[in-house]
N, C-alpha and C positions, 0 to 999 in steps of 0.2 A: 342663483344656484341652479344649474341644469339638473334635470331629472328625467327618468324614463320609467314607464310601466308597461308590462305586457302580461296578459292573462289568457287562459284557455280552459275550457271545461273539458275534462277527460272522462271518457266513459269507463270508469273503473272506480272501485271503492277506495276511500282515502287510505286505508291500511295497506292496500296493494301498491298504491303510488308512493306512499311514504317508504315502503320497503325498498323501492328502487333508488330513492334519493337520500336516504337517511345518513349514508356514510359520505362525509364531505370529500373524502379522498377518492370516491368511486364515481367516475363519469361514464361507466360502461353503457349507460342508458342513452348516451348521445353520440353514437359512433360516427355520425355524419358530420359532426362539428368538432368534437374533441377526439383528436387522434392519439393523444397520450396525456396521462394524468399521473404524476408521480408524487408520493408523499415527500415532504421536505421536513426532516426532523423525526422525532419519535412520538409526538403527540398524536393520540388516536383521532380518527375522523369524526368523533362526536364530542370533542373537548375543545373549549375555547383555546386559541393559540395554535391549533392545527394549521399546517400550511400545505399547499399543493402547488405543483408546477404544471401548468396546462399548456399543451402543445409546444413545450420547450421554450415558451416565450412569456408567460404570464404567471405571476405568483399571487395567490390569494391567501389571506389569513382569516380563519374562523374567529369571529368576535363573540357571538352568542349562539347557543344551541338549545332548542326547546322541543324535545320529542313530544311532549304532551300537546303542544300547539302545532306540531308538524311544520316546523320551520327553523331557519337559521339566518344569521346576519354575518356578513363577511366584508373584508376590506381588500382592495387591490393594492398590492405593495410594489409590484414591478410589472410593466406591460409595455408593448410597443405602441406607437402612435395609432390612433388619436387619444389613447388613454394612458399615455406614458406619464411618469411623475413630473416631467417638464411641462406637460399640458394640463394635467388634472391633478388635483390634490383632494385629500379627504374623501375618497370614493368609498361609499358604503352601499352594499347590495343586500337584498333580501330575497329569499326564496320561501314561500309560504303555500301551504295547502289548506283548503277548507272544504268540508263536505257540502254538496249542493243537492243531494238526494241520496237514495239508498245505494246507488251504484255509480255516482258521479262525484268528481272532485274538481274544485276550482284550483288551478295552479297559477300562482302569481310570482313573477320576477319584477323587482323594482330596484332602482339605483339612483343615487344622488351624489353630487360631487361639487367641488368648486373649480371654476375655470374662467378664463378670460372670454371664451366664446362657447358656442353650442356645437363645436365640431364633433364631439363624442356622442351626441344624442342619437344620430342616425345609426352609427356603428353599434352602440349598445342596444338599441331597439332591435336591430337585425339579429344580434347574438341572442338576446333574450327570447325573441319570437321563435327563432330557429331551435333553441333548446327546448322550449315548450312543445313544439311540434314533434321533436324527437322523443320527448317523454311520453307524449300521447301515443305515438306509434309503438313504442316499446310496451306500454301498458296494455295496448289492444292486440298485441301479437301473441 
């Protein structure tokens, strides 16, 4: 089972960073990577079942949401190659925050899935690393 993990320490308190990412439907904190993010359906962005359409190509569904633990878990339902349903199944991603000091937050993205090969690993590592860099830039601006 392929997997990927990316993490970054952000120079901002966890409450500030959580405020940026807490709405599953809001990717305004990553303008260099996510050019559009639309709600799919009526489920709010903090409730399991919420769906989002990212960059008019990828559909995620929120599986678990834990405001107290500053994180959520989601599944990719539709996507282009190399994470398309024909290539990857049972994709589960996590975004988690943890305090690392008075004014620092450890942000972690991880994902795992079933596939015949590791073609999606490099792609997802790039996405996750890029998203974390965008999050840090927004938190520090």
